[in-house]
Biopython code that builds the backbone (N, CA, C, O; Angstrom):
import numpy as np
from Bio.PDB.StructureBuilder import StructureBuilder

atoms = [
    (1, "MET", "N", (110.270, 80.269, 110.031)),
    (1, "MET", "CA", (109.677, 80.968, 108.835)),
    (1, "MET", "C", (108.195, 81.464, 109.700)),
    (1, "MET", "O", (107.322, 80.959, 110.405)),
    (2, "ARG", "N", (108.550, 82.699, 109.161)),
    (2, "ARG", "CA", (106.593, 83.771, 109.888)),
    (2, "ARG", "C", (105.984, 84.045, 108.634)),
    (2, "ARG", "O", (106.779, 84.310, 107.731)),
    (3, "ALA", "N", (104.729, 84.049, 108.337)),
    (3, "ALA", "CA", (104.292, 84.420, 107.420)),
    (3, "ALA", "C", (103.281, 85.460, 107.955)),
    (3, "ALA", "O", (103.011, 85.309, 109.146)),
    (4, "PRO", "N", (102.553, 86.670, 107.211)),
    (4, "PRO", "CA", (101.293, 87.489, 107.843)),
    (4, "PRO", "C", (100.406, 87.218, 107.227)),
    (4, "PRO", "O", (100.480, 86.440, 106.276)),
    (5, "ASP", "N", (99.306, 87.804, 107.620)),
    (5, "ASP", "CA", (97.713, 87.529, 106.510)),
    (5, "ASP", "C", (98.223, 88.468, 105.312)),
    (5, "ASP", "O", (97.987, 88.061, 104.174)),
    (6, "VAL", "N", (98.811, 89.528, 105.443)),
    (6, "VAL", "CA", (98.730, 90.244, 104.192)),
    (6, "VAL", "C", (100.393, 91.106, 103.878)),
    (6, "VAL", "O", (100.542, 91.705, 104.943)),
    (7, "ALA", "N", (100.934, 91.253, 103.496)),
    (7, "ALA", "CA", (102.528, 91.588, 103.618)),
    (7, "ALA", "C", (102.376, 91.996, 102.075)),
    (7, "ALA", "O", (101.795, 91.587, 101.069)),
    (8, "TRP", "N", (103.623, 93.514, 102.642)),
    (8, "TRP", "CA", (104.020, 94.021, 101.212)),
    (8, "TRP", "C", (105.111, 94.861, 101.151)),
    (8, "TRP", "O", (105.263, 95.973, 101.657)),
    (9, "VAL", "N", (105.990, 94.073, 100.344)),
    (9, "VAL", "CA", (107.165, 94.333, 100.256)),
    (9, "VAL", "C", (107.807, 95.660, 98.793)),
    (9, "VAL", "O", (107.454, 95.547, 97.619)),
    (10, "SER", "N", (108.959, 97.027, 99.422)),
    (10, "SER", "CA", (108.916, 97.772, 98.545)),
    (10, "SER", "C", (110.009, 97.202, 97.592)),
    (10, "SER", "O", (110.648, 96.151, 97.614)),
    (11, "HIS", "N", (109.997, 98.315, 96.713)),
    (11, "HIS", "CA", (110.704, 97.641, 95.394)),
    (11, "HIS", "C", (112.046, 97.242, 95.397)),
    (11, "HIS", "O", (112.716, 96.360, 94.861)),
    (12, "GLU", "N", (112.265, 98.376, 96.344)),
    (12, "GLU", "CA", (114.297, 98.422, 96.793)),
    (12, "GLU", "C", (114.584, 97.183, 97.862)),
    (12, "GLU", "O", (115.602, 97.056, 98.543)),
    (13, "ARG", "N", (113.740, 96.540, 97.843)),
    (13, "ARG", "CA", (113.275, 95.724, 99.069)),
    (13, "ARG", "C", (113.651, 94.058, 97.886)),
    (13, "ARG", "O", (114.539, 93.219, 97.732)),
    (14, "LEU", "N", (112.835, 94.271, 97.552)),
    (14, "LEU", "CA", (112.475, 93.005, 96.056)),
    (14, "LEU", "C", (114.458, 93.724, 94.765)),
    (14, "LEU", "O", (114.698, 93.136, 93.711)),
    (15, "THR", "N", (114.833, 94.191, 94.961)),
    (15, "THR", "CA", (115.650, 94.184, 94.278)),
    (15, "THR", "C", (117.047, 93.159, 94.896)),
    (15, "THR", "O", (117.917, 92.743, 94.132)),
    (16, "ASN", "N", (117.042, 92.931, 96.102)),
    (16, "ASN", "CA", (117.871, 92.468, 96.547)),
    (16, "ASN", "C", (117.553, 90.992, 97.313)),
    (16, "ASN", "O", (117.812, 90.382, 98.351)),
    (17, "VAL", "N", (116.645, 90.837, 95.774)),
    (17, "VAL", "CA", (115.731, 89.097, 96.205)),
    (17, "VAL", "C", (116.959, 88.184, 95.523)),
    (17, "VAL", "O", (118.050, 88.355, 96.067)),
    (18, "SER", "N", (116.934, 87.260, 94.432)),
    (18, "SER", "CA", (117.455, 86.610, 93.728)),
    (18, "SER", "C", (116.136, 85.861, 93.279)),
    (18, "SER", "O", (115.280, 85.229, 93.899)),
    (19, "SER", "N", (116.376, 86.286, 91.550)),
    (19, "SER", "CA", (115.563, 85.546, 90.941)),
    (19, "SER", "C", (114.793, 84.535, 91.527)),
    (19, "SER", "O", (113.848, 84.810, 92.267)),
    (20, "ASP", "N", (115.082, 83.518, 91.288)),
    (20, "ASP", "CA", (115.419, 81.691, 91.902)),
    (20, "ASP", "C", (114.204, 81.547, 93.355)),
    (20, "ASP", "O", (113.288, 80.765, 93.610)),
    (21, "ASP", "N", (114.854, 82.861, 94.119)),
    (21, "ASP", "CA", (113.938, 83.312, 95.256)),
    (21, "ASP", "C", (112.795, 83.113, 94.842)),
    (21, "ASP", "O", (112.118, 82.091, 94.738)),
    (22, "LEU", "N", (112.518, 84.759, 94.474)),
    (22, "LEU", "CA", (111.206, 84.874, 93.784)),
    (22, "LEU", "C", (109.986, 83.738, 93.126)),
    (22, "LEU", "O", (108.779, 83.909, 92.957)),
    (23, "LYS", "N", (110.621, 82.867, 92.925)),
    (23, "LYS", "CA", (109.679, 82.010, 92.504)),
    (23, "LYS", "C", (108.849, 81.228, 93.335)),
    (23, "LYS", "O", (107.723, 80.923, 92.942)),
    (24, "LYS", "N", (109.300, 80.841, 94.517)),
    (24, "LYS", "CA", (108.414, 80.607, 96.237)),
    (24, "LYS", "C", (108.596, 81.337, 96.735)),
    (24, "LYS", "O", (108.849, 82.403, 96.174)),
    (25, "PHE", "N", (108.581, 81.229, 98.043)),
    (25, "PHE", "CA", (108.045, 81.690, 99.196)),
    (25, "PHE", "C", (108.953, 82.766, 99.180)),
    (25, "PHE", "O", (109.966, 82.108, 98.947)),
    (26, "ALA", "N", (109.328, 83.874, 99.250)),
    (26, "ALA", "CA", (110.807, 84.901, 99.326)),
    (26, "ALA", "C", (111.158, 84.785, 100.268)),
    (26, "ALA", "O", (110.298, 84.390, 101.055)),
    (27, "HIS", "N", (112.748, 85.049, 100.938)),
    (27, "HIS", "CA", (112.905, 84.952, 102.768)),
    (27, "HIS", "C", (113.920, 86.358, 101.907)),
    (27, "HIS", "O", (114.854, 86.506, 101.119)),
    (28, "VAL", "N", (112.473, 87.519, 103.122)),
    (28, "VAL", "CA", (112.932, 89.118, 102.172)),
    (28, "VAL", "C", (111.606, 89.326, 104.106)),
    (28, "VAL", "O", (110.599, 88.760, 104.532)),
    (29, "CYS", "N", (112.340, 90.218, 104.488)),
    (29, "CYS", "CA", (111.131, 90.853, 105.466)),
    (29, "CYS", "C", (109.874, 92.321, 104.857)),
    (29, "CYS", "O", (110.239, 93.432, 104.474)),
    (30, "PRO", "N", (108.733, 91.928, 104.932)),
    (30, "PRO", "CA", (107.857, 92.850, 104.175)),
    (30, "PRO", "C", (108.970, 93.758, 104.427)),
    (30, "PRO", "O", (110.192, 93.702, 104.566)),
    (31, "ASP", "N", (107.334, 95.249, 104.429)),
    (31, "ASP", "CA", (108.024, 96.533, 104.741)),
    (31, "ASP", "C", (106.930, 97.085, 106.136)),
    (31, "ASP", "O", (107.071, 97.727, 107.177)),
    (32, "PHE", "N", (105.676, 96.301, 105.313)),
    (32, "PHE", "CA", (104.532, 96.325, 106.281)),
    (32, "PHE", "C", (103.334, 95.306, 106.042)),
    (32, "PHE", "O", (102.604, 95.033, 105.089)),
    (33, "VAL", "N", (103.492, 94.809, 107.541)),
    (33, "VAL", "CA", (102.361, 93.265, 107.286)),
    (33, "VAL", "C", (100.997, 93.795, 108.023)),
    (33, "VAL", "O", (101.079, 94.899, 108.561)),
    (34, "ILE", "N", (99.458, 92.933, 108.106)),
    (34, "ILE", "CA", (99.179, 93.033, 108.535)),
    (34, "ILE", "C", (98.670, 91.327, 108.648)),
    (34, "ILE", "O", (98.794, 90.378, 107.874)),
    (35, "ASP", "N", (98.024, 91.489, 110.064)),
    (35, "ASP", "CA", (97.756, 90.094, 110.874)),
    (35, "ASP", "C", (96.074, 90.295, 111.453)),
    (35, "ASP", "O", (95.657, 91.089, 112.296)),
    (36, "LEU", "N", (95.554, 89.578, 110.898)),
    (36, "LEU", "CA", (94.122, 89.371, 111.574)),
    (36, "LEU", "C", (94.017, 88.046, 113.175)),
    (36, "LEU", "O", (94.686, 87.016, 113.262)),
    (37, "VAL", "N", (93.162, 88.467, 114.036)),
    (37, "VAL", "CA", (93.028, 87.949, 115.208)),
    (37, "VAL", "C", (91.855, 86.790, 114.938)),
    (37, "VAL", "O", (90.712, 87.237, 114.843)),
    (38, "SER", "N", (91.997, 85.587, 114.828)),
    (38, "SER", "CA", (91.166, 85.004, 114.809)),
    (38, "SER", "C", (90.153, 84.736, 115.976)),
    (38, "SER", "O", (90.020, 85.579, 116.864)),
    (39, "GLU", "N", (89.497, 83.661, 115.978)),
    (39, "GLU", "CA", (89.632, 82.624, 117.420)),
    (39, "GLU", "C", (89.635, 81.812, 118.095)),
    (39, "GLU", "O", (89.142, 81.503, 119.179)),
    (40, "SER", "N", (90.640, 81.195, 116.930)),
    (40, "SER", "CA", (91.939, 80.101, 117.497)),
    (40, "SER", "C", (93.008, 80.658, 118.174)),
    (40, "SER", "O", (93.784, 80.198, 119.011)),
    (41, "ASP", "N", (92.859, 82.089, 117.475)),
    (41, "ASP", "CA", (94.763, 82.518, 117.981)),
    (41, "ASP", "C", (94.729, 82.946, 119.601)),
    (41, "ASP", "O", (93.704, 83.067, 120.272)),
    (42, "GLU", "N", (96.137, 83.148, 120.074)),
    (42, "GLU", "CA", (95.834, 83.970, 121.366)),
    (42, "GLU", "C", (96.770, 85.757, 120.955)),
    (42, "GLU", "O", (97.643, 86.355, 120.325)),
    (43, "LEU", "N", (95.868, 85.792, 121.758)),
    (43, "LEU", "CA", (96.905, 87.325, 121.181)),
    (43, "LEU", "C", (98.060, 87.983, 122.100)),
    (43, "LEU", "O", (98.898, 88.836, 121.809)),
    (44, "ARG", "N", (97.873, 87.452, 123.035)),
    (44, "ARG", "CA", (99.823, 87.514, 123.242)),
    (44, "ARG", "C", (100.695, 87.191, 121.799)),
    (44, "ARG", "O", (101.365, 87.972, 121.123)),
    (45, "GLU", "N", (100.413, 85.680, 121.586)),
    (45, "GLU", "CA", (101.622, 84.934, 120.957)),
    (45, "GLU", "C", (101.333, 86.706, 119.882)),
    (45, "GLU", "O", (102.052, 87.699, 120.002)),
    (46, "LEU", "N", (100.444, 86.618, 119.194)),
    (46, "LEU", "CA", (100.397, 87.838, 117.718)),
    (46, "LEU", "C", (100.968, 88.830, 118.345)),
    (46, "LEU", "O", (101.763, 89.246, 117.502)),
    (47, "GLN", "N", (101.111, 89.646, 119.514)),
    (47, "GLN", "CA", (101.712, 90.649, 119.760)),
    (47, "GLN", "C", (103.117, 90.257, 119.514)),
    (47, "GLN", "O", (103.775, 90.660, 118.555)),
    (48, "ASP", "N", (103.532, 89.467, 120.412)),
    (48, "ASP", "CA", (105.196, 88.907, 120.641)),
    (48, "ASP", "C", (105.314, 88.617, 118.909)),
    (48, "ASP", "O", (106.448, 88.525, 118.441)),
    (49, "LYS", "N", (104.108, 88.477, 117.983)),
    (49, "LYS", "CA", (105.186, 87.884, 116.833)),
    (49, "LYS", "C", (104.475, 89.359, 116.060)),
    (49, "LYS", "O", (104.552, 89.174, 114.845)),
    (50, "MET", "N", (104.044, 90.264, 116.256)),
    (50, "MET", "CA", (104.194, 91.509, 115.827)),
    (50, "MET", "C", (105.584, 92.270, 116.389)),
    (50, "MET", "O", (106.300, 92.764, 115.519)),
    (51, "SER", "N", (105.857, 92.349, 117.291)),
    (51, "SER", "CA", (107.431, 92.813, 118.108)),
    (51, "SER", "C", (108.529, 92.348, 116.984)),
    (51, "SER", "O", (109.175, 93.264, 116.474)),
    (52, "LYS", "N", (108.880, 90.615, 116.420)),
    (52, "LYS", "CA", (109.335, 89.931, 115.764)),
    (52, "LYS", "C", (109.992, 90.385, 114.416)),
    (52, "LYS", "O", (111.074, 90.252, 113.844)),
    (53, "TRP", "N", (108.447, 91.156, 114.143)),
    (53, "TRP", "CA", (108.605, 91.352, 112.480)),
    (53, "TRP", "C", (109.533, 92.560, 112.571)),
    (53, "TRP", "O", (110.507, 92.728, 111.837)),
    (54, "LEU", "N", (108.964, 93.752, 113.976)),
    (54, "LEU", "CA", (109.159, 95.031, 113.877)),
    (54, "LEU", "C", (111.522, 94.675, 114.205)),
    (54, "LEU", "O", (112.442, 95.441, 113.916)),
    (55, "ASN", "N", (111.570, 93.574, 114.716)),
    (55, "ASN", "CA", (112.680, 93.795, 114.994)),
    (55, "ASN", "C", (113.530, 92.932, 113.789)),
    (55, "ASN", "O", (114.760, 92.890, 113.830)),
    (56, "ASN", "N", (112.883, 92.361, 112.891)),
    (56, "ASN", "CA", (113.863, 92.307, 112.081)),
    (56, "ASN", "C", (113.624, 93.090, 110.115)),
    (56, "ASN", "O", (113.996, 92.902, 108.956)),
    (57, "GLY", "N", (112.899, 93.839, 110.817)),
    (57, "GLY", "CA", (112.818, 95.061, 109.767)),
    (57, "GLY", "C", (111.397, 95.891, 109.152)),
    (57, "GLY", "O", (111.308, 97.094, 108.905)),
    (58, "VAL", "N", (110.240, 94.734, 108.984)),
    (58, "VAL", "CA", (108.750, 95.781, 109.080)),
    (58, "VAL", "C", (109.425, 97.433, 109.906)),
    (58, "VAL", "O", (110.160, 97.662, 110.866)),
    (59, "ARG", "N", (108.994, 97.929, 109.319)),
    (59, "ARG", "CA", (108.476, 99.341, 108.623)),
    (59, "ARG", "C", (107.059, 100.032, 109.610)),
    (59, "ARG", "O", (106.818, 100.974, 110.365)),
    (60, "LEU", "N", (106.173, 98.450, 108.793)),
    (60, "LEU", "CA", (104.486, 99.288, 109.965)),
    (60, "LEU", "C", (103.557, 98.334, 110.396)),
    (60, "LEU", "O", (104.263, 97.442, 109.925)),
    (61, "GLY", "N", (102.880, 97.890, 110.732)),
    (61, "GLY", "CA", (101.840, 96.123, 111.215)),
    (61, "GLY", "C", (100.826, 96.580, 111.818)),
    (61, "GLY", "O", (101.013, 97.396, 112.721)),
    (62, "TRP", "N", (99.704, 96.236, 111.529)),
    (62, "TRP", "CA", (98.212, 96.141, 112.193)),
    (62, "TRP", "C", (98.125, 95.158, 112.338)),
    (62, "TRP", "O", (98.317, 94.135, 111.680)),
    (63, "LEU", "N", (97.716, 95.484, 113.544)),
    (63, "LEU", "CA", (97.395, 93.696, 114.350)),
    (63, "LEU", "C", (95.446, 94.604, 114.182)),
    (63, "LEU", "O", (95.105, 95.774, 114.355)),
    (64, "VAL", "N", (94.630, 93.341, 113.783)),
    (64, "VAL", "CA", (93.101, 93.932, 113.691)),
    (64, "VAL", "C", (93.065, 92.336, 114.469)),
    (64, "VAL", "O", (93.629, 91.244, 114.388)),
    (65, "ASN", "N", (92.345, 92.804, 115.001)),
    (65, "ASN", "CA", (90.904, 92.823, 116.246)),
    (65, "ASN", "C", (89.464, 92.675, 115.837)),
    (65, "ASN", "O", (88.545, 93.398, 116.223)),
    (66, "PRO", "N", (89.367, 91.593, 114.961)),
    (66, "PRO", "CA", (87.516, 91.967, 115.304)),
    (66, "PRO", "C", (86.775, 92.260, 116.464)),
    (66, "PRO", "O", (86.041, 93.205, 116.754)),
    (67, "PHE", "N", (87.095, 91.332, 117.015)),
    (67, "PHE", "CA", (86.553, 90.891, 118.830)),
    (67, "PHE", "C", (86.800, 92.301, 119.164)),
    (67, "PHE", "O", (85.765, 92.966, 119.154)),
    (68, "GLN", "N", (87.956, 93.003, 119.482)),
    (68, "GLN", "CA", (87.261, 94.470, 119.976)),
    (68, "GLN", "C", (86.992, 95.732, 119.107)),
    (68, "GLN", "O", (86.821, 96.907, 119.433)),
    (69, "GLN", "N", (87.007, 95.196, 118.058)),
    (69, "GLN", "CA", (86.895, 96.232, 117.108)),
    (69, "GLN", "C", (88.039, 97.440, 117.010)),
    (69, "GLN", "O", (87.798, 98.639, 116.873)),
    (70, "GLN", "N", (89.256, 96.853, 117.108)),
    (70, "GLN", "CA", (90.003, 97.956, 117.046)),
    (70, "GLN", "C", (91.957, 97.047, 116.457)),
    (70, "GLN", "O", (92.700, 96.072, 116.573)),
    (71, "THR", "N", (91.765, 98.328, 115.871)),
    (71, "THR", "CA", (93.287, 97.690, 114.988)),
    (71, "THR", "C", (94.499, 98.094, 115.953)),
    (71, "THR", "O", (94.566, 99.301, 116.183)),
    (72, "THR", "N", (95.506, 97.248, 116.579)),
    (72, "THR", "CA", (96.790, 98.095, 117.084)),
    (72, "THR", "C", (97.950, 97.931, 115.943)),
    (72, "THR", "O", (98.228, 97.018, 115.165)),
    (73, "ILE", "N", (98.711, 99.717, 116.286)),
    (73, "ILE", "CA", (99.437, 99.671, 115.009)),
    (73, "ILE", "C", (100.895, 100.192, 115.389)),
    (73, "ILE", "O", (101.141, 101.329, 115.790)),
    (74, "TYR", "N", (101.615, 99.397, 115.239)),
    (74, "TYR", "CA", (102.970, 98.545, 115.549)),
    (74, "TYR", "C", (103.664, 99.397, 114.522)),
    (74, "TYR", "O", (103.187, 99.429, 113.387)),
    (75, "ARG", "N", (105.053, 100.288, 114.891)),
    (75, "ARG", "CA", (105.675, 101.033, 114.519)),
    (75, "ARG", "C", (107.621, 100.699, 115.453)),
    (75, "ARG", "O", (107.816, 99.917, 116.384)),
    (76, "PRO", "N", (108.191, 101.174, 115.086)),
    (76, "PRO", "CA", (109.479, 100.686, 115.184)),
    (76, "PRO", "C", (110.287, 101.625, 116.380)),
    (76, "PRO", "O", (110.884, 102.587, 115.895)),
    (77, "ASP", "N", (110.328, 101.569, 116.964)),
    (77, "ASP", "CA", (111.344, 102.596, 118.453)),
    (77, "ASP", "C", (109.751, 103.641, 118.752)),
    (77, "ASP", "O", (109.656, 104.837, 119.029)),
    (78, "GLN", "N", (108.302, 102.220, 118.484)),
    (78, "GLN", "CA", (107.253, 103.196, 119.320)),
    (78, "GLN", "C", (106.145, 102.339, 120.180)),
    (78, "GLN", "O", (105.579, 101.249, 120.094)),
    (79, "GLU", "N", (106.171, 103.533, 121.104)),
    (79, "GLU", "CA", (104.657, 102.144, 121.273)),
    (79, "GLU", "C", (103.812, 102.349, 120.911)),
    (79, "GLU", "O", (103.383, 103.486, 120.712)),
    (80, "PRO", "N", (102.939, 100.740, 120.564)),
    (80, "PRO", "CA", (101.811, 100.371, 119.237)),
    (80, "PRO", "C", (100.350, 101.031, 120.280)),
    (80, "PRO", "O", (99.827, 100.845, 121.379)),
    (81, "GLU", "N", (100.196, 101.886, 119.039)),
    (81, "GLU", "CA", (98.883, 102.588, 118.877)),
    (81, "GLU", "C", (97.566, 101.878, 118.527)),
    (81, "GLU", "O", (97.718, 101.073, 117.608)),
    (82, "ILE", "N", (95.968, 101.978, 119.143)),
    (82, "ILE", "CA", (95.186, 101.337, 119.229)),
    (82, "ILE", "C", (94.203, 102.536, 118.298)),
    (82, "ILE", "O", (94.464, 103.724, 118.487)),
    (83, "LYS", "N", (93.197, 102.198, 117.406)),
    (83, "LYS", "CA", (92.629, 102.810, 116.694)),
    (83, "LYS", "C", (91.312, 101.745, 116.133)),
    (83, "LYS", "O", (91.341, 100.770, 115.382)),
    (84, "PRO", "N", (90.034, 102.508, 116.964)),
    (84, "PRO", "CA", (88.754, 101.575, 116.391)),
    (84, "PRO", "C", (88.665, 101.290, 115.149)),
    (84, "PRO", "O", (89.539, 101.742, 114.410)),
    (85, "PHE", "N", (87.761, 100.597, 114.671)),
    (85, "PHE", "CA", (87.588, 100.422, 113.533)),
    (85, "PHE", "C", (87.258, 101.335, 112.681)),
    (85, "PHE", "O", (87.650, 101.315, 111.515)),
    (86, "ASN", "N", (86.092, 102.720, 113.433)),
    (86, "ASN", "CA", (85.961, 103.621, 112.136)),
    (86, "ASN", "C", (86.718, 104.451, 112.104)),
    (86, "ASN", "O", (86.432, 105.345, 111.307)),
    (87, "LYS", "N", (87.658, 104.577, 112.672)),
    (87, "LYS", "CA", (89.259, 105.384, 112.066)),
    (87, "LYS", "C", (89.801, 105.093, 111.454)),
    (87, "LYS", "O", (90.032, 103.884, 111.473)),
    (88, "ARG", "N", (90.510, 105.999, 110.322)),
    (88, "ARG", "CA", (90.570, 105.770, 109.146)),
    (88, "ARG", "C", (92.639, 104.992, 109.363)),
    (88, "ARG", "O", (93.329, 105.916, 109.793)),
    (89, "LEU", "N", (93.111, 104.275, 109.250)),
    (89, "LEU", "CA", (94.221, 104.156, 109.088)),
    (89, "LEU", "C", (95.113, 104.202, 107.852)),
    (89, "LEU", "O", (94.798, 103.846, 106.716)),
    (90, "SER", "N", (96.198, 104.665, 108.234)),
    (90, "SER", "CA", (97.219, 105.225, 106.648)),
    (90, "SER", "C", (98.654, 104.262, 107.097)),
    (90, "SER", "O", (99.413, 104.136, 108.058)),
    (91, "GLY", "N", (98.452, 103.704, 105.727)),
    (91, "GLY", "CA", (99.640, 103.205, 104.746)),
    (91, "GLY", "C", (101.606, 104.399, 105.040)),
    (91, "GLY", "O", (102.807, 104.424, 104.768)),
    (92, "GLU", "N", (100.539, 105.075, 105.731)),
    (92, "GLU", "CA", (101.993, 106.338, 106.299)),
    (92, "GLU", "C", (103.000, 106.235, 105.210)),
    (92, "GLU", "O", (102.784, 105.544, 104.215)),
    (93, "ASP", "N", (104.257, 107.010, 105.406)),
    (93, "ASP", "CA", (105.704, 107.003, 104.768)),
    (93, "ASP", "C", (106.002, 105.733, 104.065)),
    (93, "ASP", "O", (106.840, 105.784, 103.164)),
    (94, "VAL", "N", (105.394, 104.509, 104.367)),
    (94, "VAL", "CA", (106.124, 102.991, 104.219)),
    (94, "VAL", "C", (104.780, 102.317, 102.651)),
    (94, "VAL", "O", (104.959, 101.620, 101.652)),
    (95, "LEU", "N", (104.038, 102.744, 103.013)),
    (95, "LEU", "CA", (102.688, 103.089, 102.373)),
    (95, "LEU", "C", (101.776, 103.724, 101.761)),
    (95, "LEU", "O", (100.561, 103.554, 101.861)),
    (96, "SER", "N", (102.840, 105.129, 100.543)),
    (96, "SER", "CA", (102.614, 106.662, 100.716)),
    (96, "SER", "C", (101.141, 106.292, 99.855)),
    (96, "SER", "O", (101.048, 105.687, 98.788)),
    (97, "GLY", "N", (100.101, 106.840, 100.655)),
    (97, "GLY", "CA", (98.777, 106.682, 99.516)),
    (97, "GLY", "C", (97.990, 105.913, 100.235)),
    (97, "GLY", "O", (96.855, 106.388, 100.201)),
    (98, "PHE", "N", (98.051, 104.728, 101.021)),
    (98, "PHE", "CA", (97.563, 103.811, 101.018)),
    (98, "PHE", "C", (96.383, 103.822, 102.830)),
    (98, "PHE", "O", (96.771, 103.676, 103.989)),
    (99, "GLU", "N", (95.154, 104.024, 102.360)),
    (99, "GLU", "CA", (94.298, 104.624, 103.700)),
    (99, "GLU", "C", (92.879, 102.937, 103.319)),
    (99, "GLU", "O", (92.483, 102.142, 102.467)),
    (100, "LEU", "N", (92.731, 103.388, 104.719)),
    (100, "LEU", "CA", (91.685, 101.844, 104.787)),
    (100, "LEU", "C", (91.267, 102.073, 106.350)),
    (100, "LEU", "O", (91.951, 101.997, 107.371)),
    (101, "THR", "N", (89.165, 102.542, 106.054)),
    (101, "THR", "CA", (89.352, 102.056, 107.318)),
    (101, "THR", "C", (88.460, 100.925, 107.010)),
    (101, "THR", "O", (87.928, 100.691, 105.925)),
    (102, "ILE", "N", (88.336, 100.030, 108.471)),
    (102, "ILE", "CA", (88.302, 98.716, 108.233)),
    (102, "ILE", "C", (86.652, 98.923, 108.558)),
    (102, "ILE", "O", (86.382, 98.047, 107.736)),
    (103, "SER", "N", (85.558, 99.259, 108.964)),
    (103, "SER", "CA", (84.747, 99.478, 109.471)),
    (103, "SER", "C", (83.962, 99.861, 108.493)),
    (103, "SER", "O", (82.777, 100.073, 108.750)),
    (104, "GLU", "N", (84.540, 100.055, 106.955)),
    (104, "GLU", "CA", (83.489, 100.484, 106.037)),
    (104, "GLU", "C", (83.983, 99.185, 104.863)),
    (104, "GLU", "O", (83.766, 99.268, 103.654)),
    (105, "LEU", "N", (84.596, 98.151, 105.460)),
    (105, "LEU", "CA", (85.172, 96.647, 105.045)),
    (105, "LEU", "C", (83.680, 95.620, 105.512)),
    (105, "LEU", "O", (83.218, 94.582, 105.038)),
    (106, "LEU", "N", (83.352, 96.325, 106.417)),
    (106, "LEU", "CA", (82.846, 95.052, 106.787)),
    (106, "LEU", "C", (80.543, 95.596, 107.026)),
    (106, "LEU", "O", (79.734, 94.728, 107.352)),
]
sb = StructureBuilder()
sb.init_structure("model")
sb.init_model(0)
sb.init_chain("A")
sb.init_seg("    ")
for serial, (resi, resn, name, xyz) in enumerate(atoms, 1):
    if name == "N":
        sb.init_residue(resn, " ", resi, " ")
    sb.init_atom(name, np.array(xyz, "f"), 0.0, 1.0, " ", f" {name:<3s}", serial, name[0])
structure = sb.get_structure()
């Protein structure tokens, strides 16, 4: 079982999860995930983890790296895109209306 630092699951996916499973750590692949690189992490392992998320149905993933002050955006069937912390990130069509500029949080 894998768990990102942040996850969002659409209502459509949640309707397919049993009520018993919803009372605990539900076995459902999120639509959107965020992982934060920490000092104890190996960047390559987190990049591999993000690829596995995409292979299992994640539609959008952000790998936030405070050491390099950048976020790598992962989408299915696309090359990762890197944005600096001062650029606005978007939930795109996965989490419509959600926007965030990481530098505003720091």
